[in-house]
C-alpha positions in Angstrom: 4.5 -11.9 28.3 2.1 -13.9 26.2 3.0 -14.9 22.6 0.6 -15.7 19.8 1.2 -16.4 16.1 -1.0 -16.1 13.1 0.3 -16.4 9.5 3.8 -16.7 11.1 3.6 -13.2 12.6 4.5 -13.1 16.2 2.4 -10.9 18.5 3.6 -10.2 22.0 1.1 -9.2 24.6 2.8 -7.0 27.2 -0.3 -6.3 29.4 -1.3 -9.9 30.1 -0.9 -11.4 33.5 -2.1 -10.7 37.0 -2.3 -7.2 38.3 -1.3 -6.8 42.0 -3.3 -4.6 44.3 -1.9 -1.2 45.3 -2.3 -1.8 49.0 0.1 -4.8 49.1 3.4 -4.1 50.7 6.7 -4.7 49.0 7.4 -7.7 51.2 4.1 -9.4 50.2 4.8 -8.6 46.5 8.2 -10.3 46.7 6.6 -13.3 48.4 4.0 -13.5 45.6 6.8 -13.4 43.0 8.5 -16.4 44.6 5.3 -18.5 44.8 3.4 -17.5 41.6 5.2 -18.1 38.2 2.8 -15.8 36.3 3.5 -12.9 38.7 7.3 -13.5 38.3 7.1 -13.5 34.5 4.8 -10.4 34.3 6.2 -7.4 32.5 5.0 -4.0 33.7 6.1 -1.8 30.8 4.4 1.4 32.2 3.6 1.6 35.8 -0.2 1.8 36.7 -1.2 1.6 33.0 -4.8 1.1 33.7 -8.2 2.7 34.6 -10.4 2.2 37.6 -13.2 0.6 35.6 -13.1 1.1 31.8 -10.9 2.9 29.3 -12.7 4.6 26.4 -10.1 6.4 24.3 -6.3 6.4 24.0 -3.9 8.6 22.0 -0.2 9.4 21.7 1.1 12.9 21.6 2.7 14.2 18.4 6.2 14.1 19.9 5.7 10.5 21.1 6.6 11.2 24.7 3.2 11.1 26.3 0.3 8.6 26.2 -3.1 10.1 27.1 -6.1 7.9 27.9 -9.6 8.7 29.2 -11.9 6.4 31.2 -14.6 6.0 33.8 -15.7 5.7 36.6 -15.2 8.5 37.7 -14.6 10.2 34.4 -10.9 11.1 34.2 -7.9 11.6 32.0 -4.5 10.1 32.7 -1.2 11.1 31.1 1.8 8.7 31.1 5.4 9.9 30.5 7.1 7.2 28.4 10.6 8.5 29.3 9.8 7.9 33.0 7.6 4.8 32.3 5.1 6.1 34.9 2.1 8.2 35.4 2.6 12.0 34.8 -0.7 13.3 36.1 -4.4 12.5 36.5 -7.3 14.9 36.2 -10.9 14.1 37.0 -13.7 15.5 34.8 -17.3 16.3 35.2 -18.7 14.0 32.5 -17.6 11.2 30.3 -15.4 11.9 27.3 -16.6 11.1 23.8 -13.2 11.9 22.2 -10.3 14.3 22.6 -7.4 15.8 20.6 -4.0 17.2 21.5 -3.5 20.6 19.7 0.2 20.9 20.7 3.1 18.5 20.3 2.9 17.5 24.0 0.0 17.6 26.6 0.0 21.4 27.1 -3.1 22.0 24.9 -5.9 19.4 24.9 -9.6 19.6 23.8 -12.2 17.3 25.3 -15.6 16.6 23.8 -18.0 15.4 26.5 -21.2 13.5 26.2 -23.3 16.4 27.8 -22.5 18.8 24.8 -19.7 20.6 26.7 -16.3 21.3 25.1 -13.4 21.5 27.7 -10.0 23.1 27.0 -7.0 22.1 29.2 -3.6 23.7 29.4 -0.4 22.4 30.9 -1.5 23.6 34.4 -5.0 22.1 34.2 -8.6 23.2 33.3 -8.6 26.4 31.1 -12.1 27.0 29.5 -15.4 25.4 29.0 -18.1 26.0 26.4 -21.1 24.3 24.9 -22.3 23.3 21.4 -26.0 23.4 20.4 -26.3 19.6 19.8 -24.7 16.5 21.2 -21.4 15.9 19.6 -19.9 12.7 18.3 -16.6 13.6 16.8 -14.5 16.7 16.0 -11.4 17.7 14.0 -9.0 20.6 14.1 -8.1 22.6 11.0 -4.6 24.0 11.6 -4.4 26.7 8.9 -7.6 28.5 10.1 -7.6 27.5 13.8 -11.1 26.1 13.4 -12.6 23.2 15.4 -15.2 21.3 13.3 -17.8 19.5 15.5 -20.3 16.9 14.1 -23.0 15.1 16.0 -26.8 14.7 16.3 -27.5 17.5 13.8 -27.3 18.2 10.1 -25.0 21.1 10.7 -21.2 21.1 11.2 -20.4 23.6 13.9 -17.2 25.7 13.6 -15.4 27.2 16.6 -12.6 29.6 15.8 -9.9 29.5 18.5 -8.2 32.6 17.3 -11.3 34.8 17.5 -12.9 32.9 20.3 -16.4 32.7 18.8 -18.6 30.4 16.7 -18.7 30.9 12.9 -21.5 30.1 10.5 -22.0 26.3 10.4 -21.8 24.1 7.4 -25.2 22.8 6.3 -25.1 19.1 5.2 -27.8 17.0 3.5 -27.7 14.4 6.3 -30.0 14.1 9.3 -27.0 13.3 11.6 -23.2 13.1 11.3 -21.1 10.4 13.0 -17.4 11.0 12.3 -15.2 13.5 10.5 -11.6 14.0 9.5 -9.4 16.6 7.8 -6.7 15.8 5.3 -3.4 17.1 6.5 -2.0 17.6 3.0 -4.6 19.8 1.3 -7.1 20.5 4.1 -10.1 18.7 2.7 -12.8 18.2 5.4 -14.9 15.0 5.2 -17.8 13.9 7.4 -19.6 10.5 7.5 -23.4 10.5 7.8 -26.0 8.1 9.2 -27.3 7.6 5.7 -24.0 5.9 4.7 -22.6 8.8 2.7 -19.4 10.8 3.0 -19.6 14.5 2.2 -16.4 16.4 1.4 -16.1 20.1 2.0 -13.5 22.8 1.1 -12.8 24.9 4.2 -11.6 27.8 2.0 -14.9 28.5 0.3 -17.2 26.6 2.8 -18.9 24.6 0.0 -19.3 20.9 -0.7 -17.0 19.6 -3.4 -17.9 15.9 -3.4 -20.4 13.2 -2.2 -19.7 9.4 -1.9 -22.5 6.9 -1.4 -20.6 4.3 0.6 -23.7 2.4 1.7 -24.4 1.2 -1.8 -20.8 0.3 -2.5 -20.4 -1.7 0.7 -23.0 -4.3 -0.4 -21.1 -7.0 -2.2 -22.1 -10.5 -3.4 -20.4 -12.2 -0.3 -21.7 -9.8 2.4 -25.0 -10.1 4.2 -26.4 -6.7 5.2 -29.5 -6.6 7.4 -29.7 -2.8 8.0 -28.6 0.4 6.3 -24.8 0.8 6.7 -23.9 4.0 8.4 -20.4 5.6 8.5 -18.6 4.7 11.8 -15.0 5.4 11.0 -13.1 7.7 8.6 -9.4 8.2 8.0 -7.2 10.0 5.4 -3.8 8.8 4.2 -1.8 11.1 2.0 -3.4 13.4 -0.5 -5.6 10.9 -2.4 -6.4 7.8 -0.2 -9.3 7.6 2.2 -10.6 4.6 4.3 -14.2 4.4 5.4 -15.6 2.1 8.0 -19.3 1.2 8.2 -21.6 0.0 11.0 -22.1 -3.4 9.3 -18.4 -4.3 9.5 -17.0 -3.3 6.0 -14.0 -1.1 5.3 -14.0 0.7 1.9 -10.8 2.1 0.5 -11.2 5.1 -1.9 -9.2 7.1 -4.3 -10.5 10.7 -4.1 -10.4 10.9 -7.9 -13.1 8.2 -8.2 -16.5 7.5 -6.6 -16.0 3.7 -6.8 -14.1 2.0 -4.0 -10.7 0.4 -4.8 -11.3 -2.4 -2.3 -14.0 -3.5 0.1 -12.9 -5.6 3.1 -15.5 -7.3 5.3 -14.7 -8.2 8.9 -17.4 -11.0 8.8 -18.6 -10.1 12.3 -21.3 -7.6 11.5 -20.0 -5.2 14.2 -19.3 -1.4 13.6 -15.8 -0.5 12.7 -14.3 1.4 15.6 -11.1 2.8 14.1 -9.0 2.6 10.9 -5.2 3.2 10.8 -2.6 3.1 8.0 0.8 1.4 8.3 2.8 2.8 5.4 6.0 0.9 5.7 4.3 -2.4 4.8 1.2 -1.0 2.9 -1.1 -2.3 5.6 -4.4 -1.1 7.0 -5.4 -1.8 10.6 -9.1 -1.9 11.1 -10.8 -2.7 14.4 -14.2 -3.5 15.6 -15.2 -4.3 19.2 -14.0 -7.9 18.9 -11.0 -8.1 16.6 -8.2 -6.1 15.0 -7.4 -7.1 11.5 -4.3 -6.1 9.5 -4.5 -6.5 5.8 -2.8 -5.4 2.6 -4.3 -2.2 1.1 -3.5 -3.3 -2.5 -4.8 -6.8 -2.5 -6.9 -7.1 0.7 -5.0 -10.2 1.7 -5.0 -10.7 5.5 -1.6 -10.1 7.1 -2.5 -11.0 10.7 -5.2 -10.4 13.3 -5.4 -9.8 17.0 -8.3 -10.8 19.2 -8.1 -9.5 22.8 -10.1 -11.1 25.6 -12.3 -8.1 26.2 -14.2 -5.7 23.8 -12.2 -3.0 22.1 -13.1 0.7 22.5 -10.2 2.4 20.7 -6.9 1.5 19.0 -3.8 3.6 18.7 -0.8 2.7 16.6 2.4 4.2 18.1 4.1 6.1 15.3 7.1 4.6 13.5 7.1 1.4 15.5 5.5 -2.0 15.9 3.7 -1.2 19.1 -0.1 -1.2 19.4 -2.2 0.3 22.2 -5.8 -0.6 22.9 -8.6 0.8 25.1 -10.7 -2.1 26.3 -13.8 -2.8 28.4 -11.6 -3.6 31.3 -9.4 -1.7 33.7 -6.2 -2.8 31.9 -5.2 -1.1 28.7 -3.7 -3.4 26.1 -0.1 -3.1 24.9 1.0 -5.3 22.0 4.3 -5.5 20.2 4.6 -6.8 16.7 8.2 -6.9 15.5 7.3 -7.3 11.9 5.5 -3.9 11.8 8.6 -2.1 13.0 11.1 -1.7 15.8 10.3 -1.0 19.4 10.0 2.7 20.5 13.1 4.3 21.8 11.9 4.4 25.4 11.5 0.6 25.4 14.2 -0.5 23.1 14.9 -3.5 25.4 11.9 -5.2 23.9 13.9 -6.0 20.7 16.5 -7.9 22.7 13.8 -9.6 24.8 11.9 -10.9 21.7 15.1 -12.1 20.1 15.9 -14.2 23.1 12.4 -15.6 23.1 12.7 -16.5 19.4 16.0 -18.3 20.1 14.4 -20.3 23.0 10.8 -20.8 21.7 8.1 -21.5 24.3 4.6 -22.7 24.0 2.2 -20.3 22.3 -1.3 -19.5 23.4 -3.0 -22.6 21.8 -0.2 -25.2 21.9 -1.8 -26.9 24.9 -5.3 -27.1 23.3 -6.8 -29.0 20.4 -9.5 -27.5 18.2 -12.4 -29.9 17.5 -15.7 -29.4 15.7 -19.1 -30.7 16.7 -18.6 -33.7 14.3 -15.4 -34.6 16.0 -17.1 -34.5 19.4 -19.8 -36.9 18.1 -17.1 -39.3 16.9 -15.4 -39.2 20.2 -18.6 -39.4 22.2 -18.0 -36.1 24.1 -21.1 -34.2 23.1 -22.3 -34.2 26.7 -19.3 -31.9 27.6 -20.7 -29.0 25.6 -21.3 -26.2 28.0 -18.9 -27.5 30.6 -15.5 -26.0 31.5 -13.7 -28.7 29.5 -14.8 -27.2 26.2 -14.4 -23.6 25.3 -16.5 -22.4 22.4 -14.6 -20.7 19.5 -15.9 -19.8 16.1 -17.4 -23.0 14.5 -16.0 -25.4 17.1 -14.4 -25.8 20.5 -11.0 -25.8 22.2 -10.3 -28.7 24.6 -7.2 -29.8 26.5 -4.8 -31.7 24.3 -4.1 -34.3 27.1 -7.9 -35.1 27.4 -8.1 -35.4 23.6 -5.3 -37.9 23.4 -6.8 -40.0 26.2 -10.2 -40.1 24.7 -8.7 -40.8 21.2 -6.9 -43.9 22.5 -10.0 -45.2 24.3 -12.2 -44.8 21.2 -9.7 -46.1 18.7 -6.8 -48.1 20.2 -5.4 -48.9 16.7 -5.1 -45.2 15.7 -1.3 -45.5 15.7 -1.3 -48.3 13.1 -3.6 -46.3 10.8 -1.4 -43.3 11.2 1.7 -45.4 10.3 0.0 -46.8 7.2 -1.0 -43.3 6.1 2.5 -42.1 6.5 4.0 -45.0 4.4 1.4 -44.4 1.7 2.2 -40.7 1.7 5.9 -41.4 1.2 5.2 -43.8 -1.7 3.0 -41.1 -3.4 5.8 -38.5 -3.0 8.4 -40.8 -4.7 6.0 -41.5 -7.5 5.3 -37.8 -8.0 9.0 -37.1 -8.4 9.3 -39.4 -11.4 9.0 -38.1 -14.9 5.4 -38.7 -15.9 5.7 -37.0 -19.3 4.9 -39.5 -22.0 4.5 -37.2 -25.0 6.9 -34.5 -26.0 5.6 -31.0 -26.2 5.1 -29.1 -29.5 7.7 -26.4 -28.6 11.3 -27.0 -27.7 11.2 -30.8 -28.2 15.0 -31.2 -28.0 15.2 -29.2 -24.8 12.4 -31.4 -23.2 14.3 -34.5 -24.3 17.5 -33.2 -22.7 15.7 -32.5 -19.5 14.2 -36.0 -19.5 17.6 -37.6 -19.9 19.0 -35.5 -17.1 16.1 -36.4 -14.8 16.7 -40.1 -15.5 20.4 -39.8 -14.7 19.5 -37.9 -11.5 17.1 -40.7 -10.4 19.7 -43.3 -11.0 22.1 -41.3 -8.8 19.5 -41.1 -6.0 19.0 -44.8 -6.0 22.8 -45.3 -5.5 23.3 -42.6 -2.8 21.3 -40.0 -1.1 21.1 -36.9 -3.3 18.8 -33.9 -2.7 15.9 -33.9 -5.2 15.5 -30.6 -7.1 12.3 -29.6 -8.8 11.9 -30.5 -12.5 11.2 -27.8 -15.1 8.9 -30.1 -17.1 6.5 -30.7 -14.1 6.6 -27.1 -12.9 3.7 -24.9 -13.8 5.8 -21.8 -13.9 7.7 -23.0 -17.0 4.9 -24.7 -18.9 4.6 -21.7 -21.2 8.1 -22.4 -22.5 6.9 -25.7 -24.0 3.5 -24.2 -25.3 4.2 -20.8 -26.7 6.2 -20.7 -30.0 7.8 -17.4 -29.0 10.0 -19.3 -26.6 11.4 -21.6 -29.3 15.2 -21.9 -29.0 17.0 -20.4 -32.0 19.9 -22.8 -32.8 21.2 -20.5 -35.5 21.9 -17.5 -33.2 25.4 -16.5 -32.4 24.9 -16.9 -28.6 23.6 -20.4 -28.9 26.4 -21.5 -31.2 29.2 -20.1 -28.9 27.7 -21.3 -25.6 27.0 -24.7 -27.0 30.1 -25.8 -28.9 29.1 -29.5 -28.9 25.6 -28.8 -30.0 26.1 -30.1 -33.5 27.2 -33.6 -32.4 24.9 -33.8 -29.3 21.9 -32.5 -31.3 22.5 -35.2 -34.0 22.4 -37.9 -31.3 19.3 -36.3 -29.7 17.5 -35.9 -33.1 17.9 -39.6 -33.7 16.3 -40.3 -30.4 13.6 -37.7 -31.1 12.8 -39.4 -34.4 12.5 -42.7 -32.5 10.1 -41.2 -30.0 8.0 -39.7 -32.8 7.8 -43.1 -34.4 6.7 -44.6 -31.1 3.8 -42.2 -30.8 2.4 -43.4 -34.2 0.2 -46.5 -33.5 1.1 -48.1 -36.8 4.8 -48.4 -36.1 4.8 -50.1 -32.7 6.9 -53.1 -33.7 9.7 -50.9 -35.2 9.9 -49.0 -31.9 11.2 -51.9 -29.9 14.0 -52.6 -32.4 15.2 -49.0 -32.7 15.0 -48.3 -29.0 17.6 -50.9 -28.1 20.9 -49.0 -28.1 23.9 -49.9 -26.0 24.8 -47.3 -23.4 28.5 -47.9 -23.9 28.4 -46.3 -27.3 26.6 -43.2 -25.9 29.2 -42.9 -23.1 32.1 -43.3 -25.6 30.7 -40.7 -27.9 30.1 -38.2 -25.1 33.7 -38.7 -23.9 35.0 -37.9 -27.4 32.8 -34.8 -27.6 34.2 -33.6 -24.3 37.8 -33.9 -25.5 37.3 -31.8 -28.6 35.2 -29.0 -27.2 38.1 -26.5 -27.7 38.4 -27.3 -31.4 34.6 -26.9 -31.7 34.6 -23.5 -30.1 37.4 -22.3 -32.4 35.6 -23.7 -35.4 32.4 -21.9 -34.5 34.3 -18.7 -34.0 35.9 -18.9 -37.4 32.5 -19.6 -39.0 30.9 -16.6 -37.3 33.7 -14.3 -38.4 33.3 -15.5 -42.0 29.6 -14.9 -41.9 30.1 -11.4 -40.5 32.6 -10.6 -43.3 30.1 -11.8 -46.0 27.4 -9.7 -44.5 29.6 -6.6 -44.5 30.5 -7.0 -48.1 26.9 -7.5 -49.0 26.0 -4.2 -47.3 28.9 -2.4 -49.0 27.7 -3.6 -52.4 24.2 -2.3 -51.6 25.5 1.1 -50.5 27.5 1.5 -53.7 24.5 0.7 -55.9 22.3 3.3 -54.2 22.4 6.8 -55.9 22.0 9.9 -53.7 19.3 12.2 -55.1 18.7 15.8 -54.0 15.7 16.4 -51.7 13.2 19.2 -52.3 11.1 21.0 -49.7 7.8 22.6 -50.3 6.9 25.9 -48.7 3.4 26.0 -47.1 0.7 28.3 -48.6 0.7 31.8 -47.1 4.4 31.7 -46.1 7.2 33.8 -47.6 10.7 32.5 -48.1 13.3 35.1 -47.3 16.5 33.5 -46.5 18.0 30.8 -44.3 19.7 33.6 -42.3 16.3 35.0 -41.2 15.2 31.6 -40.1 18.4 31.2 -38.1 17.9 34.6 -36.5 14.4 33.7 -35.5 15.6 30.4 -34.1 18.3 32.1 -32.0 15.7 34.6 -30.8 13.3 31.8 -29.9 16.0 30.1 -27.8 16.7 33.2 -25.7 15.0 33.9 -22.4 12.0 36.2 -22.0 14.1 38.8 -20.4 16.6 38.9 -23.3 13.8 39.1 -25.9 12.1 42.0 -24.0 15.4 43.9 -23.9 15.9 43.4 -27.6 12.4 44.5 -28.5 12.7 47.6 -26.2 16.0 48.5 -28.0 14.3 48.3 -31.4 11.5 50.5 -30.2 8.7 47.9 -30.5 8.3 47.6 -26.7 8.1 50.0 -23.8 7.7 49.2 -20.0 6.6 51.8 -17.5 5.4 52.0 -13.9 1.8 52.9 -13.0 0.6 55.0 -10.1 -0.4 51.9 -8.1 3.0 50.4 -8.3 2.4 47.8 -11.0 4.1 47.5 -14.4 2.5 48.6 -17.7 3.7 47.0 -21.0 3.2 48.5 -24.4 4.2 46.8 -27.6 3.7 47.2 -31.4 3.1 44.4 -33.8 5.0 43.9 -37.0 3.0 45.2 -40.0 2.8 43.6 -43.4 3.8 45.4 -46.7 0.2 46.2 -47.5 -0.4 47.7 -44.1 2.8 49.8 -44.5 1.7 51.2 -47.9 -1.7 52.0 -46.5 -0.1 53.8 -43.5 2.2 55.8 -45.9 -0.8 56.9 -48.0 -2.8 58.0 -44.9 0.2 60.0 -43.7 0.6 61.8 -47.1 -3.1 62.5 -47.2 -3.0 64.1 -43.7 0.0 66.3 -44.8 -1.9 67.5 -47.9 -5.0 68.4 -45.8 -2.8 70.2 -43.3 -1.2 72.3 -46.1 -4.6 73.3 -47.4 -5.9 74.4 -44.0 -2.7 76.4 -43.1 -3.3 79.9 -44.8 -6.7 80.3 -43.2 -5.3 79.5 -39.8 -2.4 81.8 -40.4 -4.6 84.8 -41.2 -6.7 84.2 -38.1 -3.6 84.2 -35.9 -2.3 87.5 -37.3 -5.7 89.2 -36.9 -5.8 88.1 -33.2 -2.4 89.6 -32.6 -3.3 93.0 -34.2 -0.7 92.9 -36.9 -1.3 94.4 -40.4 -1.7 92.1 -43.3 1.2 91.8 -45.7 
């Protein structure tokens, strides 16, 4: 197990060390373990966790029991059972895998996208079905509600394969020449695809229309970044309903809120390499972004780097084991990387022993990766006269300098400068002297706000320094020299109110002590004036015995002071109450009048109370009351729905008009009745009366 640390974050590499050949017998393996320390300390977390040549992609099943990885050569997929810590099965394929996805919780339903345009479906027993897409694919996503597979690739169209119907549906036509990556939001089903023009197009699968367009290429160019080519989208990941992270081919990661077309944060990897994958770590609000060289973990709110991980070989894919601190990587090497970061979370259930192992290592710290090496720049090599070693095995190039063996560095340092220890000793002594000077009170002028408090703190600091000279006392930080409290002596809002009740009760001796401090304050103010320099010296001279005697007398009578302050506060409170009572007696209550708005009619308070009670009732109760009064009727229609009929309340004018119309209709009916009566009798054949 190899341990590295960055920003005080421990990273344990569980896949480092020598790998033993398969053809070795158990006897030879035991012999190697006795001879070689690296072989003896090697931890094989999962048996045969490697590929013959290169591993391209790696994923964990949804139930967390199986780890699936694809590699070459020959193209194959391997499934590892974490409960058994060994290989479950291995299947060889016809062509290399671009990416794959598990449709079920375990390994029983897998979809592979090959680099020869073929899509291969595997079941629990093995190969199931194989089909082809019109263009070369680069990525795909599965939409669970509609059972659709969305394929993007070297085409402007997004191909849709419905697994329920077993046929291709009409593709989605994008504005891009080619699409690189895609992802589907698991909360609301929004489909997003990243294009080679540096844009992200968002589609609604329900209506198959584009609902948004983001120009990430323009937003990725900042003042600090250097972009030599057009940034294309190389990684895409949703988190929750509104957050989306986009990785570009120039090494930037953009964090978006779907409600805005401007990125919340732009993080540059500073390597200029395409972003391979982006993952969210929600427990610590982190984002894990990886290119082919480094994995960076940074805060998604501030962009501050949390830690980083730089494997020895190039990275092809990164997988974060869910709800744990384990990280799996697919590298350009036969071995697949396993890293455990305890800060991110606990170890998975199937390897819970890692927690105990790391705790033992922290109790007995060992040398980290770079403890035996010294980082030197080119200027340091020129001072040491070791520029001729550049390119040799003694120097290992790293960033803007080199790593060299610490023993070689110390030997050369002694040869070049034999008096280095004396210089180091003098620097240490000078540093100690500066620290003691910095601890002294350097405040010469009192602040404008809280002068008495500042004077009190100065006196306490002087007493503390006198105590430290006599015996060793731990030095505590001073409020006057601390930047966090400087506003308290600058802003008038922080002025201490000495007339408040809390101040008078908590400081019973404030009257006597404040008088003594005010005298000293006046002396200091006089010292600041240049014309009264001579008077300062005479007034400053005050015997310390008097001060100590006064302070002792104050300490004896603190109980009396508290009682006195309490009586004064009670008297003041009684006086305030009497004053309020006198003001209340002088005030005369007058009746209040309310004006009715224009167009409204005042009936009675009873009607308003009835309306208020009716308004507080539920809709069901109101409908029943209106149906009882005859103003509402509910009936069923032929198609099974409800039909609601209601009548509005009429005004007095409408009621009079309706009564007049009714009377008019009755008169007209009475006038037409005889003629109708004669016609009816003639039809019946009866004689006229």
